[in-house]
C-alpha positions as a Markdown table, in Angstrom:
| # | Residue | x | y | z |
|---|---|---|---|---|
| 1 | Met | -60.5 | -98.0 | 69.3 |
| 2 | Asn | -57.0 | -99.2 | 69.9 |
| 3 | Met | -57.6 | -102.7 | 67.8 |
| 4 | Ala | -58.9 | -100.4 | 65.1 |
| 5 | Arg | -55.7 | -98.6 | 65.0 |
| 6 | Leu | -53.7 | -101.6 | 65.2 |
| 7 | Asn | -55.5 | -103.3 | 62.3 |
| 8 | Met | -55.1 | -100.3 | 60.2 |
| 9 | Thr | -51.2 | -100.0 | 60.9 |
| 10 | Gly | -51.0 | -103.7 | 60.2 |
| 11 | Val | -53.0 | -103.3 | 56.6 |
| 12 | Leu | -50.7 | -100.1 | 56.0 |
| 13 | Ala | -47.5 | -102.4 | 57.0 |
| 14 | Ala | -48.8 | -105.1 | 54.5 |
| 15 | Leu | -49.3 | -102.5 | 51.9 |
| 16 | Met | -45.8 | -101.1 | 52.0 |
| 17 | Leu | -44.0 | -104.6 | 51.8 |
| 18 | Leu | -46.3 | -105.7 | 48.8 |
| 19 | Thr | -45.2 | -102.5 | 47.2 |
| 20 | Ala | -41.6 | -102.9 | 47.8 |
| 21 | Ala | -41.8 | -106.5 | 46.9 |
| 22 | Cys | -43.3 | -105.9 | 43.3 |
| 23 | Gly | -40.1 | -103.5 | 42.4 |
| 24 | Phe | -42.2 | -99.9 | 42.8 |
| 25 | Thr | -39.7 | -97.4 | 42.6 |
| 26 | Pro | -41.2 | -93.4 | 42.8 |
| 27 | Val | -40.3 | -91.7 | 40.0 |
| 28 | His | -38.3 | -89.2 | 41.8 |
| 29 | Ala | -36.4 | -91.7 | 44.0 |
| 30 | Pro | -32.8 | -92.1 | 43.1 |
| 31 | Gly | -32.7 | -94.3 | 40.2 |
| 32 | Gly | -36.2 | -93.6 | 39.0 |
| 33 | Ala | -37.7 | -92.2 | 35.7 |
| 34 | Gly | -37.5 | -88.7 | 36.7 |
| 35 | Gln | -34.0 | -88.8 | 37.6 |
| 36 | Ala | -33.4 | -89.7 | 34.0 |
| 37 | Leu | -35.8 | -86.8 | 32.6 |
| 38 | Tyr | -35.7 | -84.0 | 35.0 |
| 39 | Asp | -33.8 | -80.8 | 33.5 |
| 40 | Asn | -32.5 | -83.5 | 30.9 |
| 41 | Val | -35.2 | -82.6 | 28.1 |
| 42 | Leu | -35.2 | -79.6 | 25.7 |
| 43 | Val | -38.6 | -79.0 | 24.9 |
| 44 | Gln | -39.5 | -78.0 | 21.5 |
| 45 | Ala | -40.0 | -74.1 | 21.4 |
| 46 | Pro | -43.6 | -72.9 | 21.1 |
| 47 | Asn | -45.2 | -71.3 | 18.1 |
| 48 | Thr | -48.6 | -70.3 | 19.4 |
| 49 | Lys | -50.2 | -68.9 | 22.5 |
| 50 | Asp | -51.5 | -72.5 | 23.2 |
| 51 | Ser | -48.3 | -74.1 | 22.7 |
| 52 | Tyr | -46.5 | -71.7 | 25.1 |
| 53 | Phe | -48.9 | -72.4 | 28.0 |
| 54 | Leu | -48.1 | -76.1 | 27.2 |
| 55 | Val | -44.6 | -75.8 | 26.9 |
| 56 | Arg | -44.5 | -73.8 | 30.1 |
| 57 | His | -46.4 | -76.5 | 32.4 |
| 58 | Leu | -44.3 | -79.3 | 30.8 |
| 59 | Glu | -41.0 | -77.3 | 31.7 |
| 60 | Glu | -42.4 | -76.9 | 35.3 |
| 61 | Arg | -43.0 | -80.8 | 35.5 |
| 62 | Ile | -39.6 | -82.2 | 33.6 |
| 63 | Gly | -37.5 | -79.3 | 34.1 |
| 64 | Arg | -35.9 | -77.0 | 31.6 |
| 65 | Gly | -33.0 | -78.5 | 30.3 |
| 66 | Ser | -31.2 | -76.5 | 27.5 |
| 67 | Gly | -28.5 | -79.3 | 26.7 |
| 68 | Gly | -30.0 | -82.6 | 27.5 |
| 69 | Glu | -30.0 | -86.0 | 26.6 |
| 70 | Tyr | -33.6 | -85.8 | 25.2 |
| 71 | Arg | -35.5 | -83.5 | 22.9 |
| 72 | Leu | -39.5 | -83.7 | 23.6 |
| 73 | Asp | -41.1 | -82.8 | 19.8 |
| 74 | Leu | -44.6 | -81.6 | 20.1 |
| 75 | Thr | -47.5 | -81.0 | 17.8 |
| 76 | Leu | -50.5 | -79.5 | 19.2 |
| 77 | Glu | -54.1 | -79.1 | 17.7 |
| 78 | Thr | -57.1 | -77.6 | 19.4 |
| 79 | Glu | -60.7 | -77.3 | 18.3 |
| 80 | Glu | -63.3 | -75.2 | 19.8 |
| 81 | Glu | -67.0 | -76.6 | 19.7 |
| 82 | Gly | -70.5 | -75.1 | 20.7 |
| 83 | Gln | -71.7 | -77.0 | 23.4 |
| 84 | Ala | -75.1 | -75.6 | 24.5 |
| 85 | Leu | -77.6 | -73.6 | 22.4 |
| 86 | Thr | -80.8 | -71.2 | 23.3 |
| 87 | Leu | -84.0 | -71.2 | 21.7 |
| 88 | Ser | -82.8 | -68.6 | 19.4 |
| 89 | Asn | -79.6 | -70.7 | 18.4 |
| 90 | Val | -77.2 | -68.6 | 20.4 |
| 91 | Ile | -74.4 | -70.7 | 21.6 |
| 92 | Thr | -74.0 | -70.4 | 25.4 |
| 93 | Arg | -71.1 | -72.8 | 26.5 |
| 94 | Tyr | -68.2 | -74.0 | 24.2 |
| 95 | Ser | -65.8 | -76.7 | 24.7 |
| 96 | Ile | -62.2 | -76.6 | 23.6 |
| 97 | Val | -60.6 | -80.0 | 22.6 |
| 98 | Gly | -57.0 | -80.3 | 22.6 |
| 99 | Val | -54.8 | -83.2 | 21.1 |
| 100 | Ala | -51.0 | -83.1 | 21.4 |
| 101 | Thr | -48.6 | -85.5 | 19.9 |
| 102 | Tyr | -45.1 | -85.9 | 21.5 |
| 103 | Ala | -41.9 | -87.9 | 20.8 |
| 104 | Leu | -39.1 | -88.2 | 23.3 |
| 105 | Val | -35.9 | -88.3 | 21.3 |
| 106 | Arg | -32.7 | -89.4 | 22.4 |
| 107 | Val | -30.3 | -86.5 | 21.1 |
| 108 | Ala | -27.1 | -88.6 | 20.7 |
| 109 | Asp | -28.6 | -91.0 | 18.2 |
| 110 | Asp | -31.9 | -89.4 | 17.1 |
| 111 | Val | -33.6 | -92.5 | 18.4 |
| 112 | Val | -37.3 | -92.0 | 19.6 |
| 113 | Val | -37.6 | -93.5 | 23.1 |
| 114 | Thr | -41.5 | -93.1 | 23.3 |
| 115 | Lys | -44.3 | -91.2 | 21.6 |
| 116 | Gly | -47.9 | -91.1 | 22.3 |
| 117 | Thr | -50.9 | -88.8 | 22.0 |
| 118 | Val | -53.0 | -87.5 | 24.4 |
| 119 | Glu | -56.4 | -85.9 | 24.2 |
| 120 | Asn | -58.7 | -83.8 | 26.8 |
| 121 | Phe | -61.3 | -80.8 | 26.8 |
| 122 | Thr | -62.1 | -78.0 | 28.7 |
| 123 | Gly | -65.0 | -75.6 | 28.9 |
| 124 | Tyr | -66.2 | -72.1 | 29.2 |
| 125 | Ser | -69.4 | -70.2 | 29.3 |
| 126 | Ala | -70.3 | -67.7 | 26.8 |
| 127 | Thr | -73.1 | -66.1 | 28.9 |
| 128 | Gly | -71.6 | -63.2 | 30.5 |
| 129 | Ser | -70.4 | -59.8 | 29.1 |
| 130 | Thr | -67.7 | -60.1 | 26.0 |
| 131 | Val | -64.5 | -59.5 | 28.3 |
| 132 | Asp | -66.2 | -62.4 | 30.6 |
| 133 | Thr | -66.3 | -64.6 | 27.7 |
| 134 | Phe | -62.9 | -63.9 | 26.3 |
| 135 | Ala | -61.6 | -64.3 | 29.9 |
| 136 | Gly | -63.3 | -67.6 | 30.3 |
| 137 | Glu | -61.9 | -68.7 | 27.1 |
| 138 | Arg | -58.4 | -68.0 | 27.8 |
| 139 | Asp | -58.7 | -69.4 | 31.2 |
| 140 | Ala | -60.2 | -72.7 | 29.7 |
| 141 | Arg | -57.6 | -73.0 | 27.1 |
| 142 | Glu | -54.7 | -72.5 | 29.9 |
| 143 | Arg | -56.6 | -75.0 | 32.0 |
| 144 | Leu | -56.4 | -77.6 | 29.2 |
| 145 | Met | -52.6 | -77.0 | 28.5 |
| 146 | Val | -52.1 | -77.9 | 32.0 |
| 147 | Ile | -53.8 | -81.1 | 31.6 |
| 148 | Leu | -52.5 | -82.2 | 28.5 |
| 149 | Ala | -49.0 | -81.4 | 30.2 |
| 150 | Asp | -49.7 | -83.4 | 33.4 |
| 151 | Gln | -50.8 | -86.3 | 30.9 |
| 152 | Ile | -47.9 | -86.0 | 28.8 |
| 153 | Ser | -45.2 | -85.9 | 31.7 |
| 154 | Ser | -47.0 | -88.6 | 33.7 |
| 155 | Arg | -46.8 | -90.8 | 30.4 |
| 156 | Leu | -42.9 | -89.7 | 30.0 |
| 157 | Tyr | -42.4 | -90.6 | 33.8 |
| 158 | Ala | -43.8 | -94.0 | 33.4 |
| 159 | Thr | -41.8 | -94.9 | 30.2 |
| 160 | Gln | -39.1 | -97.5 | 31.5 |
| 161 | Gly | -35.5 | -97.9 | 30.3 |
| 162 | Leu | -35.0 | -94.4 | 29.7 |
| 163 | Gly | -31.5 | -94.6 | 30.8 |
| 164 | Ala | -30.6 | -97.5 | 28.7 |
């Protein structure tokens, strides 16, 4: 038992040394990409219910910078698709596919620092009452916006050289 614990400790120590040697810096550590972004990005104002949830969740992850160095421009498209049919041709399950295109722009000189597109989907059941179906759709849309916000913020934080 003690030998196994010693081996695990050695493995963890070796991993920490390797990680430090490769130049790995945690996103939110001093000098990390998170420091350059957090509360320093003005996210484009939402214009739909879906984009409201996307912006809200993005601001939770990257802060709500009102006069920051960066501006985040967004384009959001969603599409609902029927997924499961009964023998009488009634749709019982839907998928909502979302595609968000983003551009992080440095405000001082209008240079696009990074841009990209993220895509994902969620689903909901349409087998309950009308109220259940509407609640399921609303929940699926909000979950999709959380997923897209996570993808965008992860990509933004992974961008190197933001401070340059």
